[in-house]
N, C-alpha and C positions, 0 to 999 in steps of 0.2 A: 401762553403756554412758556414757560421759562426752562432751556434747558442749559447743561455745562459739561463738558465732555473731560475725565478725570484719568489718570495712570490709578489701575488698581492698587485697593491700600494693602497693605501688608496682609492685613487678614482674610481677604479676597486670594489674594496670590498665593496665602499659606494653605486655603479651605477650598480653595476651584475644581479639586476632584471631588469634592463631596459634592461643592455647588452642581456642575458640569463635569458628570462621571463619564459620558459619551465623547466628550471635547477631544480631540488631538493636538490641540496647539495650545498654546497659553493667553490666557485673558492680558490684552493692550489695550483696553478702552473699558471706562465705564459711562455711561452717560445718564446723570441726573436729571429727569423731565417731572416739572413740576407745573402743575394744571389749578389755576385758581378757579373756588371753587362758589358759587351762586351762595352759598349757609356756611359757618364754622361746620365742621364734620365733624365735631367731638359730641352732638346730640344725638342721640337714639331716637328717631322718630322713620316713619316712611319717606319724608322727603329727604332725608338724609342721605337713606339706603338707595333712594333712588337717583341723588347727584352722584353717588360714589358710582352704581353702574354706570350711569352714562359717563364718566370720565374714566372709568376702565374699561369702556368701551373704545373711547376715543381714543388712550395709551395705544390698545393692540391693536387698532387700524395704523395709527402712525407706525408702530413699531415693527409691523409688518411692511409696510412700505420699506421704510429703514432696512432693513434686510432686505429686503427686493434690491435694493441700489448698492451693497454691498456684497452681492452674490458670491464673488468671488475670495469670501470672508465668512467666518465663522460668526454668526451673531443669535443671541437668546435675548429674549425679552421675559422679565418676571412678573409671572402674574401678581397683581399687588395684593390681590383677595388672599392668596395662599402662600407667598414668598415660592413658587414650584416655577421651574421653567417653563414655558409655553411650546417651542419648538425644539426642545430633545426630551429625553428621559430625565425624571425626576432622581435628584442623589438621595445621599441621607440629611441634608443639611436643606434647610428654609430662609431666603434671603430676607433681611430683614431691612425692608427701604428705610425706615426711621434712619436707623443708622448707619446706612450707609449718607443719607445726608448729613446728618450729623458730623461725619468724619470727614466730608466732603466739604460741605459748607459749612461749617461748624456753628450750623442755625441751633437755636433753641430747643429742648426739648419739654413738654410738659407731660405730666402724669394726667393721664384721663379712665379713670377706672382700674381694671387690670393693665391696660393699654398705656403706651407714649404716642405723643403726637408729634409733630412739627411745629414751631411757631415762624411761621414765616414774618423776614423782615417788612412786609409790606401787605399781606391778604392775612395775618394770624395766622389761625386754626384754620380759615378756609382755606388749604390747601390740599391737591392731591399728588402722593408724589409716586413716581415709578420708576423702574428701572431697567438699562439697555446696558448690554453686555458685547464685545465682541474682539478676537481675534485681529482687527484690523489696526491700525496704527491710528493713533488719537485725532490727527489732522484729517486724515482719509474718514472716520467717524463723523468728525465736526462738518467738512464739506458737504458729507451725504445728509447730515441734518438741514444744515444751512439752504441748501438745496430745495428741498422739501417742504422747508417753513415759507422759504419763495415762491414755490409752486401752488402752495397749498396755503391761501389767507386766513382758510377757517381754521387751520389750526394754532395759529398765532393767540395771544391772548394777553 
């Protein structure tokens, strides 16, 4: 797993109420989580769907642990499948994880049918992106994520 912590983009800051209408504090940190996949995730087949389900479950489990470790702050993980928040009520705007990865990391984006996919510099399109947001400052979020990865070797990738 690869992660990076960023300040919210201008778009996220401007649309935070549409993404997280229940939040009473501003978004201060964005965590981009990228998991390597066993296969290119651009193919439409049951093996790809199974891989996406596995990686989605791993992200949700990891995200819940991050939320628990930052329990004094607001934390939200966005379901990579729907683009909606998992822990709080959905707003009127879905989060586009591919767009967040592109704006924060500058990775190449490639069209696949009606969708866009990330092209990771090492993994190509065998990558599963996920996004977590918090009201905690970036250094606290980074420390929480790093601590979890240190304790849970299975999350490293």
